[in-house]
N, C-alpha and C positions, 0 to 999 in steps of 0.2 A: 421324341419322335423325330426320325431322320427322313426328310422329304426326298432325299436323293435316291436312296435304295428302298424306301418304304419299309424299313425294318423297325421293329420296336425294341428299344433298349431295355435291358432288365432293370426293373424298378424295385428296390427293396424298401419297404415302409420303415419308418423310424418307430418301431414298436415301443421302445422304452419311454418315449415322451408322448405317445399317442393317447389321448384321453379315452378313445374307444377301446383301445387295448387294455388300459388300466381298468376300465369298467368291466370288461370281459373277465379279467383276472379276479376282480372283486366278486363278480357274480358266481364264478365257479367256487371260490373260497367260501362264500356265504352259503351256497347250496350244499357243499360238502360239510360245512360246519353244522348245519341243521341235522344232517344225517349222522355226523359224528357224535353230537350231543345225545341223540336217541340211542345210538349203538353203545355209548359209554354208560348212559343211565341205565339201560336195560341190563348190562352186564354187572354193574356195581350194585344198583338197588335190587335187581332180581336175585343176585347171589346172596346179598344180605338177608333178604326175606326168606330165601331158601334155607340158609344156614340156621336162621332163627327157628324155622319150622322143624328142621331136623333135631336141633337141640331140645326143643319142647317135647318132641316125640320120644327121644331117647330118655329124657327125664321121666316121662309117664311110663315108659317101658320098664325102667328100673324100679320105680315105685310100685309097679304091679307085680314085682317078684322076678323080673327078668334080669339076666346077667350076661356079660360078654367080656371077652378079652381081645384087644386088638394088638397084634404083633406086627402085622405088615399090611400093605395096601389091600391085598386080597381079602383079609379079614374084615376090613372096613366095608368093602363091596358086599361081602356076604352078610354083614349086619344090616345094611340098608335093604338088601333083598328080603331078609327075614322080617323086617319091619313092615314091608309093603303089604303084607297080608293081615296086619293088625288093623282093627276098626278105627283106632285113633290116628292112623297114618294119614287120614284125609286132611289133617292139618298141613302137611307138607305141600301137596299140590294147590291147596287153597292159598297158602302164603306165597307160593311161587307165582300164581296167577295174579294175586293182589299186587305183588311187586312189579309184574309185567304191566299191569294197567296203570299204576301210579307213575312209573318211569316213562311210559309212553305218552300219557296225557301231559305230563310236565314238559317232555321234550317237544311235543307238538306246539304247545303254547309258546315256548321259547323260540322254536324254529320259525313260527309264523312272524314273530317280531323281527327276527334276523332277515328273513326273506322278503317280507312285505313292508317292513318299517313299522314304527310305533302306531301310526294312524292308517295303516293299510294303503299308503300312498303309492306303493309299487305293485299293488295287486293287479294282475292282468285281466283281460276280458275273459269272462266265463261263458261256457256253453256256446262255442263258436258255431257248431252245427249238431244236428240230431242224426242218429243213425236210422236209416229206414229198416223195415222188418227184414228185407232181403239182405242188407248189409250186416245186420245184427246176427242173423243166422249164419252168414258166411264167416263172421269173426268167431262165433262159437265153434263151428266145425274146424276152422283152422287152429283154434286153441287146442283142440284134441290132438291135432297133428304135431304141434309144437311140444305138447306134453309128452307124446309118444317118443319123439326124438330125444327129448331130455332124459326120459326114463331109461331108454336103451343105452345112451352114452354114459349116463351117470352110474349105471349098474355094471359097466364093463369091469371095474376093479374087482368085483366079487368073484370073477372067474379066476383071479390070481390069489385069492385069500386061501388060507390053510387051516382055519379053525372057526370056532363059533364066536360071534360078536356079542357085545353087551350094549344094549340100546340105552342111551342116556335118558331118553324120555321114559323108558320103563322104570329106570331108577327113580325118577322124580314123581311120576304119576301112579306107579304101582297098579293096583287093581281099579283105580278111579279113572277109567278111560273117558268117562263122560265129561270130566273137567278138561282133559286134553282136547277132546273133540270140540268143545265149546270155544276154546282158545284158538284152535287151528282153523275152524270153520267160520268163526265170527270175528274174533279179535284181530287175527293176522290180516285178513283182507281189508279191514277198515284202517288199521294203523299203518301197515306197510305201504298201502296205496297212497295214503296221505303223505308219507315221508318221501318215498322214492319216485312217485309220479307227480303228485301235486306240487309239493314244495320244491323238489329238485328241478323238475322240468320247467315249472313256472319261472324259475330264476335263470336257468341257463339256455333255454330254448330260443330266446331272442337273439342269441349269438350264433345260432345254427341248429336247426331241428334234427338233422341227421346225426350229428355228433352228440347231441343231447340224448337222443334215444339210445345210442350205443352206451353212453356213460351211465344212464339210468339202469339199463339192463345189466351192465357189468357189476356195478356196485350192489345191485339187488342180488345177483348170483353169489358174489363174494360174501355178502352179509350172512348167508345161510351157513357159512363156516364149515362146510364139509364137501369133499370132492363129489360125493354121490348126488347131492342136491344142487351143486354149482351149475351144471349144464341145464338141468331142468328149470331152475329159476332164471337162468340167463335167457333161454329161448322164450319162455313165457313172458319174461320181463321185456323182451323186444316187442312182442305183440301188444302187451299192456301199454307200453310207452307210445307205440304208434297210435293206438286207439285214443289215448288221452291227448296226444299232440294234435290229432285231427279234430277232436270234439271239445277238449278242455272241460269235459264232464267226468268227474271222478266216479260217479255212480256206475258208469259202464264198466270200468276196470275193477271196481269193488265187486260187482256182480260176477264178472268173469273169474276173478280170484276166488270168490266164494264157491263157484261151480267146480273149479279144478280141485280146490282143497277138499270139498265134499266128496268128490269121486275118489280122490286119493285116500280118503279116510274110510271108504266103504269096507275094506277088510276088517278094520277095527270095529266098525259098527256091526258087521256080521258076527264077529266074535262076541261082542257085548250082548247081543240078543240071541246067541247060540244058533245062528243061521249058518248052514253049511255053504261054503263057497263053491258054487258049481263051475265046472270047467267052461261051460257055455258062457258064463258071465265074463270070464277072463278073455275068452276068444272074442266076445262081442266088443270089449273095450279095445282089444288089439286091432280089430277091423275098423272101429271108429277112428282110432289114431291114424291108421293107414289112409283112410278116406280124407282125414284132415290134411295129411301131407300132400295128397294128390290135389286137393282143392287149393292148397297154398301155392302149389306150382302153377296150376291152371290160371288162378285169379291173382297172381302176384302183381299184375299191372292194374288191378282194380283201383279206383279212386281212393278207397278207404285205406289202402296200403301205400299210397304214394305221398311222400313228404318232401318238403323243400330241402334239398341237399346243400344249397348254398350256405356258406358260412364266412365269417370274417377271418382275416389274417391267415390265409393259406391253409386253413384247417387245423392249425396248431392251437386248439382251444384250451388244452389242459396244461400247456406249457407254463411253468413257474406259478401255478396257482397253489401256493404253499399248503394251505389247509386241505385242499383236495388231495395233494400228494401224500400228506401225512395219513389221511383217512384211507387212501388206497393201500399204502404200505401196511397199515395196521390190519386191514382186512386180509391181505396176503399172508401176514404172519399168523393170523388166526386160522386161515385155511391150511397153511403149512403145518401148524401144530396138530391139526386134526388128521391130516394125511399121515403124519408120522405115527400118531396114535392108532390109526386104522391098520397100519401094517407093522406094528411093533408088538412086543409081548406085554407091554405095560401101557395102559391108557384108559381113560374114562369113556371116551366116545365109542370106541370099539376095540376089541382085542382079537388079532388075527394071527397069532403065532409068531414065529421068529421074524425078526426084521430083515428086510432085503433092500439094499440101496437102490435097486432097480425100481422097486415100488415107490420109494420116496421120490424118485425121478418123475413120477406122475404129477407131482406138484407143478412141474414146468408146463403141463398141458394148458391150464387156464392162463398162465402168464404169457406163453407163446401165442395163444389164441388172441389175447388182447393186443399184443404187439403187432400181429399180422393185420388185425382189423384197423389199427391206427395207421399202419404203413399204407394199406390200400386206400383208406379214406383220405389221408393226407395227399397221396398221389393224385387222387381224383380231384380234390379241392385245389390242388396246385394249378391244374389246367383251368378250372373254373375261375380262379383268382386272376390268372394271366389274361383270360378272355375279358374279364371285367376291366382290367387295366387298359387293354387295347381299346375297348369301347370308350372309356373315359378320355384317353389321350386323343383319339380320333374326334370325339365330340368337341374337345377344347380346340383342336386344330381348325375345325370347321368354323 
């Protein structure tokens, strides 16, 4: 502080040796590690169970008199499609779901130890506040708005596609839609909310709620592994993260997640029970999403949507958190491979005709989106940090 001209000299904290900064890096790494363990276990264990199920089905198919010759990739896809109509194919979705449950439960147990410590000594306060009926209704309506925005943006690549796609879930679950619905409507809301909201936010929110919300939503979007669902999951992840940060009650976000997944699964439910999808229902959902967007704009300053934006260290909260960076890069690679498969002539996720590098460039959208968010947030936090420095120096001078 210079008393002559009343100016504040620029103060740069020694982050390298600052114990608070080290703790922040550790928190982000541990939070990301909990997510990474679940992501890895789900892919490895889930794939193993899926392959075991497929092998068993193929053996049963051959013993029952069936035969096949696989000369290329398309023949393998055709074989799986042909088996999905066999009664014993139910083994495959059951095995896949079993692998999903086992890997998720194991990851949650390990993740809790990493985030909260062996004796839960780092477990934060729960149930900070309850939502009123009015606030809960507002959140539900806004959720439809966020869902509508994500659906519209996520489906934009379909306008550039040139062929029919192959749905990976259709390959796995075949005619057994009910198993998929149970996993999507019940399993996913419980497990994903526990991982990306409770464990992750509990660990990193003490270093800044705003950046924790963005981080949770970004990882949640990238975890879905495809461009179509990235924006849908990101926008909903923002809302879920805000609600959990304000309430610290995971039941609210699980309920919201269940509601959205149920509505998103209605077309499959209609098909399952041979119910014609009326155009009125589609229009109704669209109108509800529009109302949600309007409510989000009108009530954006409502207390339930206001979070503490102050954070430590000038906003650079993910800087040099090694495990977090590894997890983020891994998810980007997964998303990138899916984008390539969506717009190339070969791929399990989706097949859309000849490849076009312009379409592959769409991968840059979520990356650029994240970078812009970080730049804007760091810029805002820079002014907050400088203001705090001024207050501290003036207080010391007094």
